[in-house]
C-alpha positions in Angstrom: 27.1 79.7 63.6 29.9 78.3 61.7 32.2 75.1 61.8 34.6 76.6 64.4 31.7 76.7 67.0 31.7 73.0 66.7 35.3 72.1 66.4 35.5 72.1 70.2 32.4 70.3 70.9 32.9 67.3 68.6 36.2 67.8 66.7 36.3 64.1 65.1 32.6 64.4 63.9 32.5 64.2 60.2 31.5 67.6 58.6 31.7 65.9 55.2 31.9 62.4 53.9 32.4 61.4 50.4 29.7 59.0 49.5 31.7 56.9 47.0 34.8 56.6 48.8 34.1 57.1 52.5 36.7 59.9 52.8 36.3 62.3 55.7 36.6 65.9 56.6 36.3 66.4 60.4 35.1 69.5 62.0 38.6 70.0 63.5 40.2 69.8 60.0 37.6 72.1 58.4 38.0 74.8 61.0 41.8 74.3 60.8 42.1 74.3 57.3 39.8 77.3 56.5 41.5 79.3 59.4 44.8 78.7 57.8 43.7 79.5 54.3 42.1 82.7 55.7 45.4 83.7 57.2 47.4 82.8 54.2 45.2 85.2 52.0 45.3 88.0 54.7 49.1 87.7 54.8 49.1 87.9 50.9 47.2 91.2 51.2 43.6 90.3 50.8 41.2 92.5 52.7 37.3 92.5 53.3 35.6 92.8 49.8 38.3 91.1 47.8 37.4 88.4 45.8 38.5 84.7 45.4 37.4 82.1 42.7 37.0 78.4 43.2 37.3 75.8 40.3 36.5 72.3 41.8 34.9 69.0 41.4 32.8 67.5 44.3 35.6 67.6 46.7 35.4 68.2 50.7 38.3 70.9 50.0 35.5 73.0 48.5 34.1 73.6 51.9 37.5 74.6 53.3 37.7 77.5 50.7 34.2 78.4 51.1 34.6 78.9 55.0 38.1 80.6 54.7 36.2 83.4 52.5 33.1 83.3 55.0 35.4 84.1 58.0 37.6 86.8 56.3 35.0 88.8 54.6 35.8 87.9 51.2 33.6 87.4 48.1 33.6 83.6 46.9 32.8 82.6 43.3 32.3 78.9 42.7 32.9 78.3 38.9 30.9 75.7 37.0 33.6 73.0 36.3 31.7 71.9 33.0 32.4 75.2 31.2 34.9 75.8 28.5 38.3 77.3 29.3 36.9 80.7 27.6 33.7 80.3 29.5 35.8 79.9 32.8 38.1 82.7 32.1 35.2 85.0 31.5 33.9 84.5 34.9 37.0 84.6 36.6 37.7 88.0 35.0 34.2 89.4 35.3 34.1 88.7 39.1 37.5 90.4 39.5 39.0 87.4 41.2 42.5 88.2 42.7 42.9 84.5 44.0 41.9 81.1 42.4 42.0 77.7 44.1 41.6 74.7 41.7 41.2 71.2 41.9 44.0 69.1 40.2 41.2 66.9 38.7 40.7 70.1 36.6 44.3 70.5 35.9 43.8 71.0 32.0 41.2 73.8 32.5 43.3 75.4 35.1 46.3 75.5 33.1 44.5 76.8 29.9 43.2 79.7 31.8 46.4 81.0 33.4 47.3 83.5 30.6 43.7 84.4 30.1 43.1 85.7 33.7 46.0 88.0 34.3 44.4 89.8 37.4 44.6 86.7 39.4 48.0 86.8 41.7 47.4 83.9 43.9 46.7 80.5 42.4 46.4 77.2 44.3 45.9 73.7 43.3 45.0 70.9 45.8 45.2 67.1 45.2 48.1 67.3 42.8 50.0 69.5 40.6 49.1 72.2 37.7 51.6 74.5 35.8 51.4 78.0 37.1 49.9 76.9 40.5 51.2 76.6 44.0 50.6 73.8 46.2 47.4 74.3 48.3 48.6 71.6 50.8 51.9 73.7 51.4 50.3 76.9 51.6 48.0 75.6 54.5 51.1 73.9 56.1 53.1 77.2 56.1 50.3 79.5 57.2 49.7 80.4 60.8 46.8 78.5 62.8 45.9 81.5 64.6 42.5 83.1 63.7 42.5 86.6 62.0 42.1 89.4 64.9 38.8 90.2 63.1 36.8 87.5 61.1 34.2 89.7 59.0 31.4 87.5 57.3 32.1 87.0 53.7 29.5 86.3 51.0 29.2 84.1 47.7 28.8 85.7 44.5 27.6 83.0 42.3 26.9 83.3 38.6 23.4 82.5 36.9 23.4 79.2 35.1 23.3 81.0 31.6 20.3 78.8 30.2 19.1 81.9 28.5 22.2 84.1 28.1 25.7 84.5 29.2 26.3 84.0 32.9 26.1 87.0 35.3 27.5 87.4 38.7 24.7 87.9 41.5 26.2 90.4 44.1 24.8 91.4 47.4 26.3 93.7 50.0 28.6 91.9 52.5 27.1 91.3 55.8 27.9 93.9 58.7 28.9 91.3 61.3 31.6 88.6 62.2 31.3 85.1 61.2 30.1 83.7 64.6 27.3 86.4 65.0 23.9 85.5 64.4 22.1 87.0 61.1 22.5 84.7 58.4 19.2 84.3 56.5 19.8 80.6 55.5 21.0 79.5 58.9 17.7 80.8 60.6 15.3 79.9 57.8 16.4 76.3 56.8 16.3 74.7 60.2 12.8 76.1 60.7 11.7 74.7 57.4 13.5 71.4 57.3 14.5 70.5 60.8 18.2 70.7 60.2 20.2 70.4 63.4 23.5 68.7 64.5 22.0 65.3 64.0 21.2 65.8 60.4 22.9 63.7 57.8 22.5 65.5 54.4 22.9 63.7 51.2 24.0 66.3 48.2 24.2 64.5 45.1 24.4 67.8 42.8 27.6 69.8 41.8 28.7 71.8 44.6 29.6 75.0 42.6 25.8 75.4 42.3 24.0 77.7 44.7 21.6 75.3 46.3 24.1 72.4 46.9 26.7 75.0 48.3 24.3 77.0 50.6 22.4 74.1 51.9 25.5 72.0 52.8 27.3 74.9 54.4 24.2 75.5 56.4 24.2 71.9 57.5 27.9 72.6 58.5 26.8 75.8 60.3 24.5 73.8 62.5 26.8 70.9 63.2 25.3 68.2 60.9 27.0 65.9 58.4 27.0 66.4 54.6 27.3 63.3 52.4 28.8 64.4 49.2 28.4 62.5 46.0 31.1 63.0 43.4 28.3 62.7 40.8 24.8 61.6 40.5 24.0 58.2 39.9 20.5 56.8 40.5 21.5 53.5 42.2 24.3 54.9 44.0 22.3 57.5 45.4 20.0 55.0 47.2 22.9 53.0 48.3 24.3 56.1 49.9 20.9 56.8 51.7 21.2 53.3 53.2 24.8 53.2 53.9 25.0 56.6 55.8 21.5 56.5 57.2 20.7 59.9 55.5 18.0 62.0 57.2 17.7 64.9 54.6 18.7 65.1 50.9 18.0 67.5 48.0 17.1 66.6 44.5 16.1 67.8 41.1 13.3 66.4 39.1 15.6 64.6 36.7 17.2 62.8 39.5 13.6 61.7 40.6 13.0 60.4 36.8 16.1 58.5 36.7 15.4 56.7 40.0 11.8 56.0 39.2 13.0 54.3 35.7 15.2 52.0 37.7 13.9 48.4 37.7 11.6 47.6 40.6 14.3 45.2 42.2 16.7 47.9 42.1 14.4 50.5 43.8 13.7 47.9 46.5 17.3 46.8 47.2 18.0 49.4 49.7 16.7 50.4 53.2 15.6 53.9 52.9 13.7 54.2 56.2 16.3 56.7 57.6 14.9 59.6 55.4 12.9 62.4 57.1 12.8 65.1 54.5 13.3 64.9 50.7 14.1 68.5 49.4 13.6 69.2 45.7 13.6 72.3 43.5 15.7 74.0 40.7 13.3 73.0 38.0 9.5 72.3 37.4 8.5 68.9 38.7 5.8 66.9 36.8 2.6 66.1 38.8 3.1 62.4 37.8 6.6 62.3 38.9 6.0 63.8 42.1 3.0 61.7 43.1 5.2 58.5 42.1 7.9 59.7 44.5 5.5 60.3 47.3 3.9 57.0 46.7 7.4 55.4 46.8 9.0 57.4 49.7 6.0 58.6 51.6 5.0 62.2 52.4 8.5 63.4 53.1 8.9 65.6 49.9 9.1 69.4 50.4 9.4 71.7 47.6 10.7 75.1 47.4 11.0 77.8 44.7 14.0 80.1 44.7 17.0 81.1 42.8 20.6 82.1 43.2 19.4 85.8 43.3 17.7 85.1 46.7 14.9 87.4 46.0 12.4 85.2 48.0 11.2 81.7 48.6 8.1 79.6 48.6 7.7 76.3 50.5 5.2 73.4 50.3 5.0 70.1 52.2 3.8 66.8 50.8 0.4 67.1 52.6 -0.4 70.6 51.1 0.9 69.4 47.8 -1.3 66.5 47.6 -4.3 69.0 48.2 -3.0 71.5 45.6 -1.1 69.3 42.9 1.3 71.6 40.9 1.8 74.1 43.3 5.2 75.4 44.6 3.9 76.6 48.0 3.2 79.8 49.9 5.9 82.6 50.5 8.3 81.5 53.2 10.7 84.5 52.7 9.4 87.8 51.1 5.8 88.9 49.9 4.6 87.4 46.4 3.0 89.7 43.9 1.7 88.8 40.6 1.8 91.6 37.9 0.7 92.0 34.4 2.9 93.4 31.5 2.2 96.9 32.6 3.2 96.3 36.2 -0.2 96.3 37.5 -0.8 93.8 40.4 -3.1 91.0 39.2 -5.8 89.3 41.6 -5.7 85.6 42.5 -6.3 83.2 39.7 -4.8 85.7 37.1 -1.5 84.7 35.3 1.4 87.1 35.2 4.9 87.7 36.1 6.1 86.6 39.5 7.6 89.1 41.9 8.9 88.8 45.5 9.0 91.8 47.9 11.9 92.0 50.1 13.2 94.5 52.8 16.8 92.9 52.7 19.4 94.6 50.7 18.8 93.8 47.1 21.1 92.0 44.8 22.7 93.5 41.7 23.9 91.5 38.3 27.5 92.4 38.5 28.7 94.7 35.7 25.0 94.6 34.2 22.8 97.5 35.2 20.4 97.0 32.4 19.6 93.3 33.5 19.5 94.4 37.2 16.9 97.1 36.0 14.8 94.5 34.2 14.8 92.4 37.4 13.1 95.3 39.3 9.3 96.1 39.3 8.9 99.6 37.4 7.1 101.3 40.4 8.2 99.1 43.4 12.0 99.2 43.8 12.0 96.5 46.5 10.0 94.1 44.1 12.2 91.7 42.0 11.6 89.0 39.6 13.2 86.1 37.8 11.1 86.3 34.8 8.8 83.4 35.9 5.0 83.4 35.1 2.4 82.0 37.3 -0.5 82.8 39.3 -1.8 82.7 43.2 -4.8 81.0 44.3 -6.9 82.4 47.0 -4.9 81.2 49.8 -1.8 82.5 48.5 -0.3 79.4 46.9 2.0 79.7 43.8 1.5 77.9 40.7 4.2 78.5 38.0 3.6 78.3 34.4 7.1 78.5 32.8 9.8 81.1 32.2 8.8 84.1 30.2 11.8 83.5 28.1 10.6 80.2 27.1 7.2 81.3 25.8 6.2 80.2 22.2 3.6 82.6 20.7 2.2 80.5 17.7 -0.6 82.4 15.7 -0.8 84.9 18.5 -1.5 82.4 21.0 0.7 81.8 24.2 2.1 78.4 24.7 4.2 77.4 27.6 6.5 74.4 27.0 6.6 73.1 30.5 2.8 71.9 30.3 3.9 69.9 27.1 7.1 68.4 28.7 5.3 67.5 31.8 2.9 65.5 29.8 5.7 63.6 27.9 8.0 63.2 30.8 6.8 59.7 31.9 6.0 58.1 28.7 7.9 54.9 28.9 9.7 55.5 25.5 10.9 59.0 26.7 14.1 59.3 28.8 14.2 63.1 28.5 12.4 65.8 26.7 12.6 69.7 25.9 9.9 71.8 24.1 11.0 75.0 22.1 9.7 77.2 19.6 10.5 76.8 16.0 10.3 79.5 13.3 7.2 79.1 11.2 6.4 81.3 8.3 2.4 80.8 8.7 2.1 80.9 12.7 5.3 82.9 13.6 6.5 79.8 15.9 5.3 76.3 16.1 5.9 73.8 18.9 9.0 71.6 18.6 9.7 68.7 21.0 13.4 67.6 21.2 13.3 64.0 22.7 15.9 61.8 24.1 14.5 58.2 23.7 14.5 55.6 26.6 16.8 52.7 26.0 15.5 50.1 23.5 13.1 52.9 21.8 13.5 53.4 18.1 13.5 57.1 17.3 11.8 58.0 13.9 8.3 58.9 12.4 6.5 55.8 14.1 7.7 57.1 17.7 6.7 60.4 16.8 3.1 59.5 15.9 3.0 57.5 19.1 4.0 60.4 21.2 1.7 62.9 19.4 -1.1 60.5 20.1 -0.3 60.2 23.7 -0.8 63.9 24.0 -4.2 63.8 22.6 -6.8 64.4 25.4 -4.0 65.4 27.8 -3.3 68.7 26.4 -5.1 71.2 23.8 -4.5 70.1 20.4 -2.8 73.4 19.2 -0.1 72.5 21.9 0.7 69.3 20.3 4.3 69.6 18.8 4.2 69.9 15.0 7.8 68.4 14.9 9.4 65.9 16.8 13.4 65.7 16.8 15.4 62.8 18.3 18.8 63.3 19.9 21.2 60.9 21.7 21.3 63.4 24.6 19.7 66.8 25.7 21.9 69.6 26.7 21.1 69.7 30.5 23.4 71.6 33.1 24.7 69.3 35.8 22.0 70.7 38.1 19.2 69.5 36.1 18.3 72.7 34.0 17.6 72.4 30.5 20.0 74.6 28.3 17.3 75.6 25.8 19.3 78.1 24.1 21.4 75.2 22.6 18.2 74.0 21.1 17.0 76.9 19.3 17.0 76.9 15.5 
């Protein structure tokens, strides 16, 4: 399904509503605007397999561009709007985009990259003006509203977050079908897992350029629901949006849970949250204490999944299952799980190794990076892929993640995974945010270093460091307690909640 299937049934129903302002994009408008943009690009010479890039804030226009690409066989790359001009130019050039649509809210970046992206021959700006860009609104007004004679299904080609290196485009073959024909894995899987349907009201508080918000929101539109799009996450405003729009489904990252849990009790009780049916979370490890506190507050409506932009597979776990297996991210819902040792040998339940998913679907590749693509494949099983995460399975097939292999600290020959330490510190009342990384150590090779953003009113310094170290005693092994605590005003998280640890290395 796609929005055009719903424009006749309920043309005035909101496909998107902006949480803060109430701005609406109806199904009639989404279908018409995406159809006109598809026609405009087709008339400009774009054909199946060509590439369009999108640089936007959280605007309803983003979905018009997405569905224009989806109904004309184009690849779409949504670019992280928080990147520098050089980083944006790299992605636009690397994905080989020939068209670029930008929001006027990002005019400065858009103008700075014009000369740095010479292969782009169509530039459109919506919501205002930008030097070197034509009007998006004028382009749609002059384009024919007739659908293309064929509407081959396009695909996204999104870029990794770059938390451990330069972002890479994640590319899969285009589907061999029309946009209205069945076969989309997400449109088939998500309604089954979460109960998405035309009555769903879905709160999306994260940046829309990221894979999960973009893919989940467009599935909601494919089934005829309504997306409530926050311009930016704010803990109190998110709770207000749930009440105002009678949100049934939502998606979060653990840092958002922590921000909401640290609101005063009176603020947390201020809003009626009873419309919620499912609260989805993923994208980063969730400390057990944080998830338990959210279930205590919202009830057993939390569901967690483990997946990635690469779409190599998915796990899924309900609140009820998690309460019986705290810390698990669930069993495979898409693909087959395998845990392998460093030599590629498959390991039995209970043993820790690299997590692989086996899929029969066409495999992704990292665009222009065959070496990284090869590293993501199992050496003996070409249909098994990994993200580099480490974990183990229990006897019932539930996955427990340890950490990213890239984040491993080896101290005196002992493997230390930062996630356990971070989880232990996360809910200390004087810790607002924390990251644990390895620091060079002449004696041990590496030692454990904690970088802490203190909570409001907490005084950074040796006294707080000693308090945090003491807090960890008895919670984790003594050799895992950080030898060094550094305090910063703000930690470098991406807008989707992932810690950019490469910026903390010393």
